Backbone as CSV, one residue per row, in Angstrom:
resi,resn,N_x,N_y,N_z,CA_x,CA_y,CA_z,C_x,C_y,C_z
1,MET,116.062,88.020,115.358,117.510,87.816,115.260,118.108,89.138,114.846
2,ALA,119.087,89.561,115.589,119.829,90.795,115.246,121.251,90.386,114.913
3,GLU,121.719,90.971,113.791,123.112,90.746,113.380,123.612,92.046,112.865
4,GLN,124.801,92.474,113.346,125.423,93.674,112.918,126.823,93.340,112.428
5,ASP,126.954,93.560,111.102,128.181,93.219,110.426,128.439,94.472,109.537
6,PRO,129.705,94.741,109.138,129.927,95.895,108.284,129.167,95.871,106.962
7,ARG,128.824,94.677,106.444,128.097,94.608,105.161,126.721,93.959,105.277
8,LEU,126.339,93.538,106.452,124.994,92.915,106.601,124.527,93.325,108.012
9,TRP,123.355,93.946,108.046,122.760,94.393,109.257,121.341,93.941,109.290
10,ILE,120.968,93.103,110.300,119.651,92.565,110.413,119.097,92.994,111.785
11,ALA,117.981,93.669,111.730,117.308,94.101,113.001,115.955,94.659,112.683
12,ASP,115.102,94.680,113.648,113.796,95.368,113.595,112.977,94.979,112.327
13,GLY,113.084,93.700,111.875,112.318,93.283,110.726,112.869,93.680,109.383
14,TRP,114.077,94.088,109.334,114.774,94.539,108.074,116.129,93.914,107.957
15,THR,116.606,93.783,106.727,117.941,93.392,106.426,118.526,94.409,105.452
16,ALA,119.663,94.918,105.870,120.474,95.826,104.999,121.702,95.018,104.546
17,LYS,121.863,94.966,103.234,123.020,94.228,102.738,123.755,95.053,101.732
18,VAL,125.059,95.297,101.974,125.925,96.019,101.076,126.392,95.030,100.017
19,ILE,126.184,95.411,98.712,126.528,94.517,97.630,127.375,95.264,96.551
20,LYS,128.084,94.599,95.780,128.825,95.157,94.652,127.872,95.685,93.642
21,ASN,128.046,96.934,93.230,127.196,97.615,92.216,127.672,97.098,90.885
22,ASN,126.848,96.337,90.140,127.229,95.786,88.896,127.293,96.805,87.762
23,ASP,126.606,98.000,88.039,126.570,99.022,87.027,127.863,99.888,86.952
24,ASP,128.624,99.877,88.033,129.864,100.669,88.024,130.864,100.087,89.004
25,GLU,131.841,100.764,89.363,132.891,100.291,90.259,132.485,100.364,91.757
26,GLY,131.375,100.982,92.027,131.017,101.234,93.431,130.255,100.110,94.102
27,TRP,129.528,100.514,95.118,128.767,99.625,95.993,127.323,100.094,96.031
28,ALA,126.427,99.155,96.429,125.021,99.469,96.590,124.580,98.837,97.862
29,VAL,123.397,99.297,98.362,122.811,98.695,99.527,121.381,98.251,99.213
30,GLU,121.003,97.070,99.647,119.663,96.577,99.479,119.005,96.540,100.887
31,MET,117.716,97.011,100.898,116.943,96.940,102.104,115.789,96.031,101.843
32,THR,115.676,94.937,102.618,114.568,93.995,102.426,113.887,93.801,103.760
33,ARG,112.521,93.964,103.695,111.709,93.715,104.870,111.559,92.225,105.049
34,ASP,111.580,91.779,106.285,111.398,90.322,106.612,110.174,89.850,105.915
35,GLY,110.252,88.716,105.228,109.131,88.083,104.577,108.901,88.558,103.147
36,ASP,109.494,89.681,102.763,109.310,90.111,101.366,110.288,89.377,100.434
37,PRO,109.855,89.011,99.240,110.717,88.319,98.357,111.788,89.159,97.660
38,GLU,111.521,90.445,97.567,112.395,91.375,96.867,112.781,92.549,97.787
39,PRO,113.934,93.209,97.549,114.256,94.388,98.288,113.269,95.501,98.068
40,SER,112.978,96.274,99.123,112.112,97.469,98.974,112.877,98.641,98.443
41,LEU,114.172,98.597,98.631,114.982,99.707,98.299,116.369,99.194,97.872
42,VAL,116.891,99.734,96.754,118.234,99.439,96.358,118.824,100.779,95.939
43,GLY,119.928,101.136,96.550,120.542,102.470,96.249,122.039,102.428,96.388
44,PRO,122.662,103.506,95.888,124.126,103.532,95.918,124.599,103.591,97.402
45,TRP,125.799,103.069,97.597,126.370,103.040,98.975,127.725,103.688,98.886
46,THR,128.085,104.377,99.936,129.334,105.207,99.966,130.552,104.268,100.051
47,MET,131.585,104.749,99.325,132.899,104.072,99.438,133.535,104.433,100.757
48,GLY,134.389,103.500,101.253,135.114,103.749,102.415,136.267,104.688,102.150
49,ARG,137.071,104.913,103.209,138.218,105.834,103.106,139.256,105.340,102.100
50,ASP,139.328,104.009,101.954,140.368,103.534,101.064,139.938,103.561,99.560
51,LYS,138.730,104.087,99.323,138.147,104.269,97.979,138.059,102.953,97.181
52,LYS,138.038,101.839,97.887,138.024,100.519,97.320,136.916,99.688,97.891
53,ASN,136.814,99.721,99.195,135.803,98.905,99.920,134.640,99.828,100.363
54,PRO,133.517,99.224,100.627,132.353,100.108,101.037,132.518,100.571,102.492
55,LYS,131.863,101.676,102.742,131.752,102.177,104.147,131.004,101.138,104.918
56,PRO,131.410,100.845,106.134,130.687,99.847,106.958,129.270,100.382,107.376
57,LEU,128.368,99.445,107.468,127.021,99.787,108.012,127.191,100.072,109.510
58,ASP,126.370,101.028,109.971,126.306,101.316,111.377,124.851,101.584,111.773
59,GLN,124.588,101.757,113.039,123.231,101.941,113.558,122.530,103.126,112.920
60,ASN,123.200,104.282,112.786,122.586,105.449,112.239,122.227,105.236,110.737
61,ALA,123.181,104.647,110.011,122.896,104.396,108.602,121.718,103.422,108.426
62,PHE,121.709,102.399,109.275,120.629,101.451,109.226,119.320,102.035,109.507
63,ASN,119.248,102.880,110.537,117.999,103.556,110.909,117.501,104.453,109.706
64,THR,118.397,105.127,109.085,118.050,105.997,107.940,117.549,105.100,106.781
65,LEU,118.205,103.985,106.528,117.760,103.101,105.458,116.390,102.523,105.762
66,VAL,116.099,102.138,107.005,114.772,101.627,107.387,113.744,102.684,107.154
67,LYS,113.998,103.893,107.571,113.035,104.964,107.362,112.755,105.182,105.875
68,THR,113.796,105.253,105.043,113.666,105.464,103.651,112.901,104.337,102.947
69,ALA,113.269,103.037,103.300,112.574,101.919,102.715,111.156,101.861,103.143
70,SER,110.809,102.179,104.360,109.474,102.225,104.851,108.599,103.292,104.077
71,GLU,109.211,104.425,103.812,108.525,105.476,103.037,108.297,105.017,101.622
72,VAL,109.205,104.310,101.035,108.990,103.787,99.664,107.763,102.775,99.681
73,LEU,107.744,101.908,100.642,106.650,100.984,100.805,105.286,101.703,100.979
74,GLN,105.289,102.758,101.784,104.067,103.544,102.019,103.598,104.199,100.720
75,ARG,104.545,104.755,99.941,104.162,105.348,98.710,103.586,104.364,97.714
76,HIS,104.176,103.151,97.645,103.680,102.116,96.803,102.262,101.698,97.225
77,ALA,102.036,101.547,98.500,100.745,101.159,99.025,99.707,102.205,98.713
78,HIS,100.120,103.498,98.901,99.158,104.593,98.558,98.797,104.602,97.107
79,GLN,99.780,104.362,96.254,99.574,104.353,94.839,98.608,103.196,94.442
80,ALA,98.841,102.020,95.031,97.962,100.859,94.789,96.568,101.137,95.183
81,ARG,96.397,101.761,96.371,95.040,102.091,96.839,94.383,103.106,95.922
82,ALA,95.157,104.090,95.457,94.614,105.084,94.557,94.091,104.480,93.225
83,GLN,94.766,103.473,92.743,94.333,102.814,91.554,93.050,102.024,91.731
84,LEU,92.771,101.654,92.943,91.587,100.821,93.228,90.379,101.659,93.809
85,HIS,90.611,102.933,93.987,89.552,103.778,94.644,89.477,105.106,93.837
86,ARG,88.266,105.427,93.441,88.013,106.736,92.827,86.872,107.401,93.568
87,SER,86.888,108.706,93.566,85.844,109.430,94.275,85.581,110.729,93.535
88,THR,84.307,111.141,93.541,83.966,112.410,92.955,82.775,112.974,93.810
89,GLU,82.662,114.295,93.766,81.567,114.987,94.466,80.643,115.567,93.415
90,VAL,79.329,115.470,93.651,78.353,116.042,92.744,77.315,116.791,93.514
91,THR,76.698,117.758,92.852,75.586,118.527,93.422,74.414,118.393,92.493
92,THR,73.267,117.949,93.046,72.054,117.766,92.212,71.441,119.098,91.889
93,SER,70.493,119.043,90.944,69.780,120.273,90.548,68.982,120.910,91.748
94,GLU,68.700,120.063,92.754,68.045,120.597,93.990,69.062,121.136,94.976
95,GLY,70.342,121.083,94.691,71.356,121.605,95.545,71.938,120.674,96.575
96,ARG,71.502,119.382,96.549,72.032,118.411,97.486,73.404,117.900,97.034
97,ARG,74.316,117.785,97.975,75.704,117.368,97.614,75.893,115.906,98.074
98,TYR,76.569,115.161,97.193,76.928,113.763,97.433,78.360,113.504,97.041
99,ARG,78.882,112.526,97.769,80.215,111.990,97.325,79.936,110.601,96.776
100,VAL,80.453,110.328,95.594,80.272,109.026,94.980,81.625,108.353,94.864
101,ASP,81.752,107.151,95.459,83.019,106.409,95.466,82.916,105.204,94.551
102,LEU,83.943,104.816,93.882,84.075,103.584,93.202,85.263,102.832,93.750
103,ASP,84.967,101.665,94.321,86.048,100.810,94.892,86.111,99.533,94.123
104,ILE,87.268,99.303,93.548,87.516,98.121,92.625,88.048,97.019,93.506
105,ALA,87.471,95.818,93.307,87.954,94.560,93.928,88.577,93.733,92.812
106,PRO,89.938,93.734,92.700,90.534,93.037,91.579,90.656,91.535,91.871
107,ASP,89.624,90.949,92.344,89.555,89.511,92.665,89.823,88.693,91.387
108,GLU,90.730,87.718,91.474,91.074,86.914,90.287,89.839,86.181,89.754
109,ASP,88.993,85.620,90.600,87.857,84.851,90.150,86.564,85.755,89.894
110,ASP,86.481,86.851,90.586,85.275,87.662,90.476,85.630,89.120,90.579
111,PRO,86.315,89.696,89.585,86.667,91.111,89.651,85.375,91.955,89.543
112,HIS,85.220,92.940,90.316,84.062,93.844,90.339,84.421,95.166,90.959
113,ALA,83.393,96.015,90.973,83.576,97.317,91.618,82.266,97.596,92.353
114,MET,82.372,98.414,93.413,81.184,98.896,94.158,81.114,100.344,94.027
115,LEU,79.936,100.819,93.560,79.639,102.242,93.394,78.789,102.638,94.620
116,THR,79.281,103.588,95.447,78.580,103.951,96.647,78.333,105.459,96.709
117,ALA,77.193,105.812,97.134,76.856,107.272,97.317,76.781,107.579,98.815
118,TRP,77.322,108.730,99.159,77.318,109.222,100.564,76.712,110.587,100.604
119,ASP,75.817,110.839,101.568,75.229,112.189,101.669,76.159,113.058,102.546
120,GLU,75.760,114.280,102.767,76.608,115.292,103.493,76.912,114.835,104.936
121,SER,76.081,114.018,105.498,76.340,113.558,106.886,77.141,112.268,106.855
122,ASN,77.686,111.903,105.713,78.540,110.714,105.498,77.786,109.403,105.785
123,SER,76.489,109.432,105.450,75.638,108.210,105.491,75.611,107.586,104.102
124,CYS,75.748,106.284,104.021,75.652,105.563,102.735,74.157,105.552,102.371
125,ILE,73.860,106.111,101.183,72.486,106.139,100.730,72.209,105.395,99.461
126,GLY,73.272,104.851,98.837,73.094,104.055,97.647,74.329,103.276,97.320
127,ARG,74.116,101.994,96.891,75.253,101.140,96.645,74.894,100.125,95.572
128,VAL,75.701,99.978,94.560,75.445,98.958,93.486,76.766,98.352,93.067
129,ARG,76.660,97.122,92.651,77.816,96.392,92.133,77.984,96.684,90.645
130,MET,79.235,96.941,90.235,79.563,97.267,88.860,80.610,96.354,88.303
131,GLN,80.845,96.451,86.970,81.942,95.733,86.403,83.238,96.375,86.869
132,ALA,84.324,95.584,86.957,85.600,96.125,87.513,86.188,97.213,86.592
133,ASN,85.825,97.208,85.293,86.342,98.201,84.370,85.480,99.448,84.238
134,TYR,84.477,99.574,85.113,83.624,100.797,85.105,84.437,102.031,85.365
135,LYS,84.199,103.045,84.564,84.923,104.330,84.686,84.000,105.372,85.339
136,LEU,84.411,105.852,86.485,83.599,106.842,87.249,83.923,108.246,86.694
137,SER,82.854,108.939,86.382,83.024,110.306,85.928,82.025,111.173,86.701
138,PRO,82.277,112.474,86.897,81.305,113.365,87.564,79.922,113.315,86.907
139,ALA,79.905,113.338,85.603,78.584,113.368,84.891,77.879,112.049,85.134
140,GLY,78.546,110.919,85.032,77.941,109.629,85.315,77.441,109.481,86.713
141,ALA,78.278,109.970,87.703,77.841,109.927,89.082,76.577,110.743,89.331
142,LEU,76.531,111.915,88.696,75.327,112.753,88.891,74.114,112.097,88.266
143,ARG,74.236,111.484,87.075,73.109,110.753,86.488,72.621,109.678,87.388
144,TRP,73.563,108.909,88.008,73.240,107.840,88.896,72.474,108.372,90.162
145,VAL,73.005,109.419,90.734,72.401,109.998,91.909,70.974,110.475,91.537
146,GLU,70.860,111.244,90.505,69.586,111.790,90.156,68.631,110.726,89.602
147,GLY,69.124,109.579,89.196,68.310,108.470,88.752,67.836,107.585,89.926
148,GLY,68.112,108.034,91.139,67.571,107.277,92.286,68.469,106.142,92.748
149,PHE,69.737,106.204,92.385,70.715,105.198,92.844,70.399,103.775,92.312
150,ARG,69.719,103.695,91.274,69.448,102.426,90.626,70.694,101.964,89.885
151,GLU,70.768,100.703,89.591,71.927,100.199,88.911,72.080,100.908,87.560
152,PRO,73.117,101.660,87.403,73.269,102.358,86.149,73.819,101.493,85.020
153,SER,73.621,101.985,83.813,74.192,101.280,82.665,75.725,101.481,82.811
154,GLN,76.471,100.611,82.195,77.904,100.649,82.317,78.475,101.914,81.573
155,SER,77.658,102.650,80.886,78.162,103.793,80.103,78.152,105.079,80.989
156,TYR,77.681,105.028,82.191,77.643,106.286,83.003,78.990,106.844,83.128
C-alpha cells in the first residue's frame, strides 16, 4: 500500500509520519519499518514557509529518511552481533597461528557459547561448548589451543 500525504508517507515497507515535537514548538518525523513495533528513527523536521506548520513530505525527503533509518538499523544489528561474537588470534610456541572465536547463543532456556578454533586455512580444528558468560582472552585462547582444544576450565 502506498500513500503520499504531506504528513504521512507510506511506501517501500516504511512509514514516515510528521508529528508535533513535544519537546519544543517544532515538528519531528518518525520512520517505522513495516512490522516493527517502534520507530527506527525519530528526528527533527523542518518548519514550512509559514513557520507554523511542518514542511510537507515529498519523495526526495522520504528516500533520504528511508536511507537514514536503514543505516540506523544496520548499525544496531552490527552492534548486537558484536556483543554476541568475540574473536582473537594467537600464535603457539611452535609458530602456528589460529583464530579463536567465541559465539554466544543468548537462548532463554539454554544460554551458552561455542568456542571454536580455526587454522590458517580457515578449517575448524576445535570446538567446545562453554557457559554463556565465558570471557575470551588471548591468553585463555592460547592455553586452550596449546592444551589440545580440550574443554577448558571456565577461567581461561
